[in-house]
N, CA, C, O and the ligand as a Tripos MOL2 file, in Angstrom:
@<TRIPOS>MOLECULE
protein
  229   227    58     0     0
PROTEIN
NO_CHARGES

@<TRIPOS>ATOM
      1 N          36.4140  115.6450  -59.3520 N.3       1 MET1
      2 CA         37.2090  116.6890  -58.5500 C.3       1 MET1
      3 C          38.1650  117.3240  -59.4650 C.2       1 MET1
      4 O          38.7870  116.6380  -60.2760 O.2       1 MET1
      5 N          38.3250  118.6350  -59.3790 N.am      2 LYS2
      6 CA         39.3510  119.2990  -60.2480 C.3       2 LYS2
      7 C          40.3370  119.8840  -59.3100 C.2       2 LYS2
      8 O          40.0630  120.2680  -58.1730 O.2       2 LYS2
      9 N          41.5610  119.9250  -59.8960 N.am      3 LYS3
     10 CA         42.6590  120.4940  -59.0180 C.3       3 LYS3
     11 C          43.5820  121.1590  -60.0230 C.2       3 LYS3
     12 O          43.6960  120.6790  -61.1510 O.2       3 LYS3
     13 N          44.2530  122.2640  -59.6480 N.am      4 GLU4
     14 CA         45.0600  123.0020  -60.4870 C.3       4 GLU4
     15 C          46.4950  122.3290  -60.4230 C.2       4 GLU4
     16 O          46.9820  121.8750  -59.3880 O.2       4 GLU4
     17 N          47.1250  122.3270  -61.7020 N.am      5 CYS5
     18 CA         48.5750  121.7480  -61.6970 C.3       5 CYS5
     19 C          49.4260  122.9280  -61.0080 C.2       5 CYS5
     20 O          49.3020  124.1090  -61.3310 O.2       5 CYS5
     21 N          50.1950  122.5140  -60.1420 N.am      6 LYS6
     22 CA         51.0500  123.4760  -59.5070 C.3       6 LYS6
     23 C          52.2200  123.9160  -60.4390 C.2       6 LYS6
     24 O          52.8860  124.9060  -60.1340 O.2       6 LYS6
     25 N          52.4640  123.2600  -61.4770 N.am      7 ASP7
     26 CA         53.5240  123.5090  -62.3090 C.3       7 ASP7
     27 C          53.1090  124.4380  -63.5180 C.2       7 ASP7
     28 O          53.7950  125.4250  -63.7810 O.2       7 ASP7
     29 N          52.0070  124.1270  -64.2360 N.am      8 CYS8
     30 CA         51.6410  124.8640  -65.3420 C.3       8 CYS8
     31 C          50.2610  125.4520  -65.1780 C.2       8 CYS8
     32 O          49.9020  126.3080  -65.9860 O.2       8 CYS8
     33 N          49.4510  125.0710  -64.2040 N.am      9 GLY9
     34 CA         48.1960  125.8350  -64.0060 C.3       9 GLY9
     35 C          46.9730  125.0010  -64.7250 C.2       9 GLY9
     36 O          45.8180  125.4030  -64.5860 O.2       9 GLY9
     37 N          47.2250  124.0020  -65.3820 N.am     10 ALA10
     38 CA         46.3900  123.1580  -66.1570 C.3      10 ALA10
     39 C          45.4910  122.5390  -65.1240 C.2      10 ALA10
     40 O          45.8530  122.2930  -63.9740 O.2      10 ALA10
     41 N          44.1960  122.2840  -65.6520 N.am     11 GLU11
     42 CA         43.2060  121.5540  -64.7420 C.3      11 GLU11
     43 C          43.4090  120.0100  -64.7600 C.2      11 GLU11
     44 O          43.3470  119.3210  -65.7780 O.2      11 GLU11
     45 N          43.6490  119.5760  -63.5550 N.am     12 LEU12
     46 CA         43.7230  118.1460  -63.3120 C.3      12 LEU12
     47 C          42.4500  117.6720  -62.8740 C.2      12 LEU12
     48 O          41.7890  118.2750  -62.0290 O.2      12 LEU12
     49 N          42.0770  116.5920  -63.4300 N.am     13 THR13
     50 CA         40.8100  115.8720  -62.9060 C.3      13 THR13
     51 C          41.1670  114.6310  -62.0570 C.2      13 THR13
     52 O          41.8030  113.6620  -62.4710 O.2      13 THR13
     53 N          40.6690  114.7940  -60.8060 N.am     14 ILE14
     54 CA         41.0670  113.6980  -59.9600 C.3      14 ILE14
     55 C          39.8620  112.6900  -59.8820 C.2      14 ILE14
     56 O          38.7640  113.0860  -59.4900 O.2      14 ILE14
     57 N          40.0590  111.4700  -60.2330 N.am     15 PRO15
     58 CA         38.8200  110.5600  -60.2060 C.3      15 PRO15
     59 C          38.2920  110.4110  -58.8600 C.2      15 PRO15
     60 O          39.0310  110.3370  -57.8790 O.2      15 PRO15
     61 N          37.0000  110.3660  -58.7960 N.am     16 GLN16
     62 CA         36.3190  110.3110  -57.4660 C.3      16 GLN16
     63 C          36.7180  109.1760  -56.5950 C.2      16 GLN16
     64 O          36.6220  109.2180  -55.3680 O.2      16 GLN16
     65 N          37.2590  107.9610  -57.3990 N.am     17 ASP17
     66 CA         37.5520  106.7610  -56.5540 C.3      17 ASP17
     67 C          39.0790  106.6540  -56.3280 C.2      17 ASP17
     68 O          39.5830  105.6140  -55.9060 O.2      17 ASP17
     69 N          39.8330  107.8130  -56.6370 N.am     18 SER18
     70 CA         41.2990  107.7460  -56.5040 C.3      18 SER18
     71 C          41.5250  107.7130  -55.0160 C.2      18 SER18
     72 O          40.7060  108.1500  -54.2080 O.2      18 SER18
     73 N          42.7570  107.1350  -54.6780 N.am     19 MET19
     74 CA         43.1680  106.8530  -53.2550 C.3      19 MET19
     75 C          44.4600  107.5200  -53.0580 C.2      19 MET19
     76 O          45.2320  107.7380  -53.9920 O.2      19 MET19
     77 N          44.7050  107.8630  -51.7700 N.am     20 VAL20
     78 CA         45.8950  108.3760  -51.2530 C.3      20 VAL20
     79 C          47.1630  107.5340  -51.7960 C.2      20 VAL20
     80 O          47.1380  106.3060  -51.7260 O.2      20 VAL20
     81 N          48.1290  108.1320  -52.2690 N.am     21 GLY21
     82 CA         49.2590  107.4800  -52.9090 C.3      21 GLY21
     83 C          49.2210  107.1320  -54.3050 C.2      21 GLY21
     84 O          50.1620  106.5790  -54.8740 O.2      21 GLY21
     85 N          48.0290  107.4860  -54.9160 N.am     22 GLU22
     86 CA         47.8670  107.4390  -56.3250 C.3      22 GLU22
     87 C          48.6540  108.5920  -57.0350 C.2      22 GLU22
     88 O          48.8720  109.6820  -56.5050 O.2      22 GLU22
     89 N          49.0410  108.2440  -58.2490 N.am     23 ILE23
     90 CA         49.7160  109.2760  -58.9570 C.3      23 ILE23
     91 C          48.8150  109.9090  -60.0180 C.2      23 ILE23
     92 O          48.2000  109.2420  -60.8500 O.2      23 ILE23
     93 N          48.7810  111.1420  -59.9380 N.am     24 ILE24
     94 CA         47.9840  111.8960  -61.1270 C.3      24 ILE24
     95 C          48.9690  112.6350  -62.0290 C.2      24 ILE24
     96 O          49.7430  113.4770  -61.5730 O.2      24 ILE24
     97 N          48.9240  112.3040  -63.3060 N.am     25 THR25
     98 CA         49.9030  113.0030  -64.1670 C.3      25 THR25
     99 C          49.0610  114.0790  -64.9580 C.2      25 THR25
    100 O          47.9380  113.9010  -65.4290 O.2      25 THR25
    101 N          49.8480  115.2710  -65.0150 N.am     26 CYS26
    102 CA         49.2250  116.4360  -65.6630 C.3      26 CYS26
    103 C          49.2740  116.1600  -67.1530 C.2      26 CYS26
    104 O          50.3250  115.8810  -67.7300 O.2      26 CYS26
    105 N          48.1480  116.2440  -67.7270 N.am     27 PRO27
    106 CA         48.0710  115.9910  -69.2760 C.3      27 PRO27
    107 C          48.7610  117.0970  -70.1340 C.2      27 PRO27
    108 O          49.0520  116.9180  -71.3170 O.2      27 PRO27
    109 N          49.0130  118.3020  -69.4240 N.am     28 ASP28
    110 CA         49.6820  119.3120  -70.1210 C.3      28 ASP28
    111 C          51.1790  119.2350  -70.1610 C.2      28 ASP28
    112 O          51.8500  119.2650  -71.1920 O.2      28 ASP28
    113 N          51.6830  119.1230  -68.8070 N.am     29 CYS29
    114 CA         53.1110  119.2650  -68.6630 C.3      29 CYS29
    115 C          53.8040  117.9090  -68.2820 C.2      29 CYS29
    116 O          55.0250  117.7580  -68.2840 O.2      29 CYS29
    117 N          52.9150  116.9660  -67.9620 N.am     30 GLY30
    118 CA         53.4950  115.6260  -67.6260 C.3      30 GLY30
    119 C          54.0560  115.3990  -66.2320 C.2      30 GLY30
    120 O          54.6190  114.3610  -65.8840 O.2      30 GLY30
    121 N          53.8370  116.5360  -65.4150 N.am     31 THR31
    122 CA         54.3840  116.3560  -64.0770 C.3      31 THR31
    123 C          53.4730  115.3240  -63.3160 C.2      31 THR31
    124 O          52.2580  115.3080  -63.5130 O.2      31 THR31
    125 N          54.0640  114.5030  -62.4810 N.am     32 ASP32
    126 CA         53.3820  113.5490  -61.6640 C.3      32 ASP32
    127 C          53.0960  114.1460  -60.3540 C.2      32 ASP32
    128 O          53.9590  114.7680  -59.7340 O.2      32 ASP32
    129 N          51.9280  113.9730  -59.9310 N.am     33 PHE33
    130 CA         51.5950  114.3960  -58.5920 C.3      33 PHE33
    131 C          51.0510  113.2680  -57.7660 C.2      33 PHE33
    132 O          50.2410  112.4910  -58.2720 O.2      33 PHE33
    133 N          51.4760  113.1230  -56.4330 N.am     34 GLU34
    134 CA         50.9220  112.0420  -55.6570 C.3      34 GLU34
    135 C          49.9720  112.6150  -54.7100 C.2      34 GLU34
    136 O          50.1950  113.6680  -54.1120 O.2      34 GLU34
    137 N          48.8300  111.8670  -54.5670 N.am     35 ILE35
    138 CA         47.8440  112.2680  -53.6630 C.3      35 ILE35
    139 C          48.1630  111.9450  -52.2560 C.2      35 ILE35
    140 O          48.2950  110.7900  -51.8510 O.2      35 ILE35
    141 N          48.2870  113.0490  -51.4940 N.am     36 VAL36
    142 CA         48.8180  112.8000  -50.0150 C.3      36 VAL36
    143 C          47.6310  112.7490  -49.0970 C.2      36 VAL36
    144 O          47.7360  112.0580  -48.0840 O.2      36 VAL36
    145 N          46.4880  113.4110  -49.3350 N.am     37 SER37
    146 CA         45.4270  113.2810  -48.4950 C.3      37 SER37
    147 C          44.2510  113.4810  -49.2760 C.2      37 SER37
    148 O          44.3210  114.1320  -50.3190 O.2      37 SER37
    149 N          43.0610  112.9350  -48.8360 N.am     38 LYS38
    150 CA         41.9240  113.0690  -49.6220 C.3      38 LYS38
    151 C          40.5970  112.9670  -48.6900 C.2      38 LYS38
    152 O          40.4180  112.0060  -47.9410 O.2      38 LYS38
    153 N          39.7590  113.9610  -48.7970 N.am     39 THR39
    154 CA         38.4100  113.7870  -48.0640 C.3      39 THR39
    155 C          37.3620  113.8820  -49.1950 C.2      39 THR39
    156 O          37.6480  113.8400  -50.3920 O.2      39 THR39
    157 N          36.0760  114.0190  -48.6700 N.am     40 GLU40
    158 CA         35.0920  113.9210  -49.7660 C.3      40 GLU40
    159 C          35.1280  115.0880  -50.7720 C.2      40 GLU40
    160 O          34.6620  114.9410  -51.9020 O.2      40 GLU40
    161 N          35.6790  116.2400  -50.3690 N.am     41 ASP41
    162 CA         35.6520  117.4000  -51.2430 C.3      41 ASP41
    163 C          37.0040  117.9690  -51.3420 C.2      41 ASP41
    164 O          37.1110  118.9430  -52.0870 O.2      41 ASP41
    165 N          37.9860  117.5790  -50.7760 N.am     42 THR42
    166 CA         39.2090  118.2920  -51.0390 C.3      42 THR42
    167 C          40.3600  117.1100  -51.2950 C.2      42 THR42
    168 O          40.2780  115.9620  -50.8600 O.2      42 THR42
    169 N          41.3120  117.5820  -51.9960 N.am     43 VAL43
    170 CA         42.4230  116.5300  -52.1530 C.3      43 VAL43
    171 C          43.7670  117.3490  -52.1300 C.2      43 VAL43
    172 O          43.9070  118.4070  -52.7450 O.2      43 VAL43
    173 N          44.5930  116.8470  -51.4780 N.am     44 GLU44
    174 CA         46.0340  117.4680  -51.3480 C.3      44 GLU44
    175 C          46.9110  116.5760  -52.1800 C.2      44 GLU44
    176 O          46.7990  115.3500  -52.1940 O.2      44 GLU44
    177 N          47.8120  117.2770  -52.8900 N.am     45 MET45
    178 CA         48.7650  116.6010  -53.6350 C.3      45 MET45
    179 C          50.1410  117.1090  -53.6110 C.2      45 MET45
    180 O          50.2830  118.2690  -53.2240 O.2      45 MET45
    181 N          51.1140  116.4840  -53.9350 N.am     46 LYS46
    182 CA         52.4740  116.8520  -53.7350 C.3      46 LYS46
    183 C          53.1080  116.4520  -55.0280 C.2      46 LYS46
    184 O          52.6560  115.4930  -55.6540 O.2      46 LYS46
    185 N          54.2150  117.1930  -55.4950 N.am     47 GLU47
    186 CA         54.8350  116.6880  -56.7620 C.3      47 GLU47
    187 C          55.5260  115.4240  -56.4470 C.2      47 GLU47
    188 O          56.2970  115.3200  -55.4930 O.2      47 GLU47
    189 N          55.2370  114.4470  -57.2750 N.am     48 ALA48
    190 CA         55.8900  113.0530  -56.9910 C.3      48 ALA48
    191 C          57.3780  113.0550  -57.3840 C.2      48 ALA48
    192 O          57.7900  113.3680  -58.5010 O.2      48 ALA48
    193 N          58.1560  112.6610  -56.3180 N.am     49 GLU49
    194 CA         59.5230  112.5850  -56.5730 C.3      49 GLU49
    195 C          59.8340  111.1310  -57.2370 C.2      49 GLU49
    196 O          59.2880  110.0930  -56.8630 O.2      49 GLU49
    197 N          60.7350  111.2150  -58.2130 N.am     50 SER50
    198 CA         61.1740  109.9100  -58.6590 C.3      50 SER50
    199 C          62.2760  109.3020  -57.8960 C.2      50 SER50
    200 O          63.3990  109.0430  -58.3280 O.2      50 SER50
    201 N          61.7770  109.0860  -56.5980 N.am     51 VAL51
    202 CA         62.8660  108.5280  -55.6630 C.3      51 VAL51
    203 C          63.3440  107.0090  -56.1960 C.2      51 VAL51
    204 O          62.5410  106.1430  -56.5420 O.2      51 VAL51
    205 N          64.6390  106.8670  -56.1980 N.am     52 GLY52
    206 CA         65.1690  105.6530  -56.4670 C.3      52 GLY52
    207 C          65.4270  105.3480  -57.8980 C.2      52 GLY52
    208 O          66.0420  104.3470  -58.2640 O.2      52 GLY52
    209 N          64.9250  106.2650  -58.7080 N.am     53 GLU53
    210 CA         65.1470  106.1050  -60.1060 C.3      53 GLU53
    211 C          66.2170  107.1400  -60.5780 C.2      53 GLU53
    212 O          66.1860  108.3220  -60.2340 O.2      53 GLU53
    213 N          67.0640  106.6560  -61.3070 N.am     54 ASP54
    214 CA         68.3060  107.4490  -61.7660 C.3      54 ASP54
    215 C          67.9150  107.9780  -63.3250 C.2      54 ASP54
    216 O          67.9000  107.2380  -64.3090 O.2      54 ASP54
    217 N          67.6370  109.2530  -63.3300 N.am     55 TRP55
    218 CA         67.2500  109.7490  -64.6840 C.3      55 TRP55
    219 C          68.5370  110.2400  -65.4130 C.2      55 TRP55
    220 O          68.5540  110.4440  -66.6270 O.2      55 TRP55
    221 N          69.6210  110.4190  -64.5910 N.am     56 GLY56
    222 CA         70.8410  110.7570  -65.3460 C.3      56 GLY56
    223 C          71.5150  109.6220  -65.9990 C.2      56 GLY56
    224 O          71.1490  108.4540  -65.8730 O.2      56 GLY56
    225 N          72.4890  110.0090  -66.6850 N.am     57 GLN57
    226 CA         73.2980  108.9570  -67.3760 C.3      57 GLN57
    227 C          74.3560  108.4490  -66.4580 C.2      57 GLN57
    228 O          75.1340  107.5730  -66.8370 O.2      57 GLN57
    229 ZN         50.9620  120.7620  -65.5580 Zn       58 ZN58
@<TRIPOS>BOND
     1     1     2 1
     2     2     3 1
     3     3     4 2
     4     3     5 am
     5     5     6 1
     6     6     7 1
     7     7     8 2
     8     7     9 am
     9     9    10 1
    10    10    11 1
    11    11    12 2
    12    11    13 am
    13    13    14 1
    14    14    15 1
    15    15    16 2
    16    15    17 am
    17    17    18 1
    18    18    19 1
    19    19    20 2
    20    19    21 am
    21    21    22 1
    22    22    23 1
    23    23    24 2
    24    23    25 am
    25    25    26 1
    26    26    27 1
    27    27    28 2
    28    27    29 am
    29    29    30 1
    30    30    31 1
    31    31    32 2
    32    31    33 am
    33    33    34 1
    34    34    35 1
    35    35    36 2
    36    35    37 am
    37    37    38 1
    38    38    39 1
    39    39    40 2
    40    39    41 am
    41    41    42 1
    42    42    43 1
    43    43    44 2
    44    43    45 am
    45    45    46 1
    46    46    47 1
    47    47    48 2
    48    47    49 am
    49    49    50 1
    50    50    51 1
    51    51    52 2
    52    51    53 am
    53    53    54 1
    54    54    55 1
    55    55    56 2
    56    55    57 am
    57    57    58 1
    58    58    59 1
    59    59    60 2
    60    59    61 am
    61    61    62 1
    62    62    63 1
    63    63    64 2
    64    63    65 am
    65    65    66 1
    66    66    67 1
    67    67    68 2
    68    67    69 am
    69    69    70 1
    70    70    71 1
    71    71    72 2
    72    71    73 am
    73    73    74 1
    74    74    75 1
    75    75    76 2
    76    75    77 am
    77    77    78 1
    78    78    79 1
    79    79    80 2
    80    79    81 am
    81    81    82 1
    82    82    83 1
    83    83    84 2
    84    83    85 am
    85    85    86 1
    86    86    87 1
    87    87    88 2
    88    87    89 am
    89    89    90 1
    90    90    91 1
    91    91    92 2
    92    91    93 am
    93    93    94 1
    94    94    95 1
    95    95    96 2
    96    95    97 am
    97    97    98 1
    98    98    99 1
    99    99   100 2
   100    99   101 am
   101   101   102 1
   102   102   103 1
   103   103   104 2
   104   103   105 am
   105   105   106 1
   106   106   107 1
   107   107   108 2
   108   107   109 am
   109   109   110 1
   110   110   111 1
   111   111   112 2
   112   111   113 am
   113   113   114 1
   114   114   115 1
   115   115   116 2
   116   115   117 am
   117   117   118 1
   118   118   119 1
   119   119   120 2
   120   119   121 am
   121   121   122 1
   122   122   123 1
   123   123   124 2
   124   123   125 am
   125   125   126 1
   126   126   127 1
   127   127   128 2
   128   127   129 am
   129   129   130 1
   130   130   131 1
   131   131   132 2
   132   131   133 am
   133   133   134 1
   134   134   135 1
   135   135   136 2
   136   135   137 am
   137   137   138 1
   138   138   139 1
   139   139   140 2
   140   139   141 am
   141   141   142 1
   142   142   143 1
   143   143   144 2
   144   143   145 am
   145   145   146 1
   146   146   147 1
   147   147   148 2
   148   147   149 am
   149   149   150 1
   150   150   151 1
   151   151   152 2
   152   151   153 am
   153   153   154 1
   154   154   155 1
   155   155   156 2
   156   155   157 am
   157   157   158 1
   158   158   159 1
   159   159   160 2
   160   159   161 am
   161   161   162 1
   162   162   163 1
   163   163   164 2
   164   163   165 am
   165   165   166 1
   166   166   167 1
   167   167   168 2
   168   167   169 am
   169   169   170 1
   170   170   171 1
   171   171   172 2
   172   171   173 am
   173   173   174 1
   174   174   175 1
   175   175   176 2
   176   175   177 am
   177   177   178 1
   178   178   179 1
   179   179   180 2
   180   179   181 am
   181   181   182 1
   182   182   183 1
   183   183   184 2
   184   183   185 am
   185   185   186 1
   186   186   187 1
   187   187   188 2
   188   187   189 am
   189   189   190 1
   190   190   191 1
   191   191   192 2
   192   191   193 am
   193   193   194 1
   194   194   195 1
   195   195   196 2
   196   195   197 am
   197   197   198 1
   198   198   199 1
   199   199   200 2
   200   199   201 am
   201   201   202 1
   202   202   203 1
   203   203   204 2
   204   203   205 am
   205   205   206 1
   206   206   207 1
   207   207   208 2
   208   207   209 am
   209   209   210 1
   210   210   211 1
   211   211   212 2
   212   211   213 am
   213   213   214 1
   214   214   215 1
   215   215   216 2
   216   215   217 am
   217   217   218 1
   218   218   219 1
   219   219   220 2
   220   219   221 am
   221   221   222 1
   222   222   223 1
   223   223   224 2
   224   223   225 am
   225   225   226 1
   226   226   227 1
   227   227   228 2
@<TRIPOS>SUBSTRUCTURE
     1 MET1         2 RESIDUE 1 A MET
     2 LYS2         6 RESIDUE 1 A LYS
     3 LYS3        10 RESIDUE 1 A LYS
     4 GLU4        14 RESIDUE 1 A GLU
     5 CYS5        18 RESIDUE 1 A CYS
     6 LYS6        22 RESIDUE 1 A LYS
     7 ASP7        26 RESIDUE 1 A ASP
     8 CYS8        30 RESIDUE 1 A CYS
     9 GLY9        34 RESIDUE 1 A GLY
    10 ALA10       38 RESIDUE 1 A ALA
    11 GLU11       42 RESIDUE 1 A GLU
    12 LEU12       46 RESIDUE 1 A LEU
    13 THR13       50 RESIDUE 1 A THR
    14 ILE14       54 RESIDUE 1 A ILE
    15 PRO15       58 RESIDUE 1 A PRO
    16 GLN16       62 RESIDUE 1 A GLN
    17 ASP17       66 RESIDUE 1 A ASP
    18 SER18       70 RESIDUE 1 A SER
    19 MET19       74 RESIDUE 1 A MET
    20 VAL20       78 RESIDUE 1 A VAL
    21 GLY21       82 RESIDUE 1 A GLY
    22 GLU22       86 RESIDUE 1 A GLU
    23 ILE23       90 RESIDUE 1 A ILE
    24 ILE24       94 RESIDUE 1 A ILE
    25 THR25       98 RESIDUE 1 A THR
    26 CYS26      102 RESIDUE 1 A CYS
    27 PRO27      106 RESIDUE 1 A PRO
    28 ASP28      110 RESIDUE 1 A ASP
    29 CYS29      114 RESIDUE 1 A CYS
    30 GLY30      118 RESIDUE 1 A GLY
    31 THR31      122 RESIDUE 1 A THR
    32 ASP32      126 RESIDUE 1 A ASP
    33 PHE33      130 RESIDUE 1 A PHE
    34 GLU34      134 RESIDUE 1 A GLU
    35 ILE35      138 RESIDUE 1 A ILE
    36 VAL36      142 RESIDUE 1 A VAL
    37 SER37      146 RESIDUE 1 A SER
    38 LYS38      150 RESIDUE 1 A LYS
    39 THR39      154 RESIDUE 1 A THR
    40 GLU40      158 RESIDUE 1 A GLU
    41 ASP41      162 RESIDUE 1 A ASP
    42 THR42      166 RESIDUE 1 A THR
    43 VAL43      170 RESIDUE 1 A VAL
    44 GLU44      174 RESIDUE 1 A GLU
    45 MET45      178 RESIDUE 1 A MET
    46 LYS46      182 RESIDUE 1 A LYS
    47 GLU47      186 RESIDUE 1 A GLU
    48 ALA48      190 RESIDUE 1 A ALA
    49 GLU49      194 RESIDUE 1 A GLU
    50 SER50      198 RESIDUE 1 A SER
    51 VAL51      202 RESIDUE 1 A VAL
    52 GLY52      206 RESIDUE 1 A GLY
    53 GLU53      210 RESIDUE 1 A GLU
    54 ASP54      214 RESIDUE 1 A ASP
    55 TRP55      218 RESIDUE 1 A TRP
    56 GLY56      222 RESIDUE 1 A GLY
    57 GLN57      226 RESIDUE 1 A GLN
    58 ZN58       229 GROUP 0 **** ****
């Protein structure tokens, strides 16, 4: 299954056996996307938030 990266437009490949809640990382820009819903032929993703992680100094 293929999906377009919302950030850079690169093609993301979603493994057929991926599950809701899994994180797909864009190979081009490195953005993490979380699978929020999945059916046999569609997949919905949202940009994964790094909740609870402090990236600042
Ligand atoms: Zn991207």
